[in-house]
BALUM-318746 format. One record per residue (C-alpha): x, y, z. Coordinates in steps of 0.1 Angstrom, whole numbers, padded with zeros to 4 digits, always signed. Last residue first. Layout:
N
XYZ
...
This chain:
195
+1234+1266+1108
+1259+1259+1079
+1269+1223+1072
+1238+1206+1059
+1216+1233+1046
+1245+1253+1032
+1260+1223+1014
+1226+1214+0999
+1222+1250+0987
+1257+1249+0972
+1251+1216+0954
+1217+1226+0941
+1231+1260+0929
+1259+1242+0910
+1235+1217+0895
+1212+1246+0883
+1241+1264+0868
+1253+1232+0850
+1218+1226+0837
+1215+1262+0824
+1249+1260+0808
+1241+1228+0791
+1208+1242+0778
+1225+1272+0764
+1252+1251+0748
+1226+1228+0733
+1207+1258+0718
+1239+1271+0704
+1247+1237+0688
+1212+1235+0674
+1216+1270+0659
+1249+1261+0644
+1234+1229+0629
+1204+1248+0616
+1227+1274+0599
+1247+1246+0584
+1216+1229+0571
+1203+1262+0557
+1236+1266+0539
+1232+1232+0524
+1195+1238+0515
+1206+1271+0498
+1229+1251+0476
+1203+1224+0470
+1176+1250+0462
+1199+1266+0437
+1206+1232+0420
+1170+1220+0416
+1145+1203+0438
+1108+1209+0428
+1091+1236+0447
+1064+1226+0472
+1088+1221+0501
+1109+1251+0494
+1078+1273+0493
+1073+1269+0530
+1043+1249+0543
+1010+1266+0552
+0993+1257+0584
+1009+1283+0605
+1018+1276+0641
+1013+1304+0665
+1044+1322+0678
+1030+1357+0671
+1055+1363+0643
+1045+1330+0627
+1058+1296+0634
+1061+1271+0605
+1090+1290+0589
+1109+1292+0622
+1106+1255+0627
+1123+1247+0595
+1110+1220+0573
+1135+1202+0551
+1123+1182+0521
+1141+1152+0509
+1131+1136+0476
+1115+1103+0466
+1092+1096+0496
+1069+1067+0490
+1032+1076+0485
+1004+1075+0511
+0969+1071+0497
+0953+1047+0522
+0958+1018+0498
+0994+1027+0494
+0998+1026+0532
+0981+0992+0534
+1004+0978+0507
+1035+0991+0525
+1024+0976+0558
+1017+0943+0540
+1051+0942+0524
+1068+0952+0557
+1053+0922+0575
+1025+0928+0599
+1003+0897+0598
+1028+0872+0610
+1041+0894+0638
+1006+0903+0649
+0995+0866+0650
+1026+0857+0671
+1019+0886+0694
+0983+0875+0698
+0994+0839+0705
+1020+0852+0730
+0993+0873+0747
+0969+0842+0749
+0997+0822+0766
+1005+0850+0789
+0968+0853+0798
+0965+0816+0805
+0997+0816+0826
+0983+0846+0846
+0950+0827+0851
+0969+0796+0864
+0989+0819+0888
+0956+0836+0899
+0940+0802+0906
+0971+0790+0926
+0972+0823+0945
+0935+0818+0954
+0941+0783+0966
+0970+0796+0987
+0948+0823+1001
+0921+0798+1010
+0946+0775+1027
+0961+0804+1046
+0926+0814+1058
+0918+0779+1069
+0951+0777+1088
+0943+0810+1104
+0908+0797+1115
+0923+0765+1129
+0949+0784+1149
+0923+0809+1161
+0901+0780+1172
+0930+0764+1190
+0938+0796+1208
+0902+0801+1217
+0900+0766+1231
+0933+0770+1251
+0920+0803+1265
+0886+0787+1274
+0903+0758+1291
+0926+0783+1310
+0896+0804+1321
+0877+0774+1332
+0906+0760+1352
+0911+0794+1369
+0874+0797+1377
+0874+0762+1392
+0906+0771+1412
+0889+0803+1424
+0858+0784+1435
+0878+0759+1455
+0889+0723+1450
+0901+0722+1415
+0915+0689+1402
+0952+0685+1394
+0956+0652+1378
+0974+0621+1387
+0973+0626+1425
+0937+0638+1424
+0928+0609+1401
+0943+0585+1427
+0925+0603+1455
+0892+0603+1436
+0896+0566+1428
+0903+0560+1465
+0874+0581+1476
+0851+0563+1451
+0863+0529+1465
+0857+0540+1500
+0824+0555+1492
+0813+0523+1475
+0824+0503+1506
+0805+0526+1529
+0774+0524+1507
+0777+0486+1506
+0780+0484+1544
+0751+0507+1549
+0730+0488+1526
+0733+0456+1547
+0745+0425+1530
+0722+0396+1525
+0728+0359+1524
+0742+0355+1559
+0770+0330+1561
+0763+0297+1579
+0742+0283+1551
+0771+0283+1527
+0791+0262+1549
+0823+0271+1564
+0849+0245+1570
């Protein structure tokens, strides 16, 4: 059996250094087998570029997520503001509907000096326009005169004349629109089919 006194009590530094290097080398070899570690300048540079690219990508991802969160918060605030404005608008519309009944409108019109219409008065455009085409400020005598039988008969004939004039104007406008449509069709046909 070995006694404690027979073994040396000190270990040389060279032996400990060599053991330490062996263990370190084994760890490095195991780490090298598990992970790819760079060995040359180009490999270090490639590793650095890839780490920087991953870091930049993660930073951009975080930045975009922050921007999206800010925009979603802004959209939420604007939606709440829109709901508030719609609520205020509905309250204003309700107040207007309650305050503007026909009786109140009639009362306000009477206070401003308006009077209810009791008789019809026809105003012809030709009577308001002078020979130069400028509008005259005076009204025709038929409006200021009280209604009687002769005015009613002449009013009927005037109404027929105005109706015939309106029909003639409508026919002229219809003819002009039809001519314009026909010229549009023919010009479109020529542009598309004829060189």
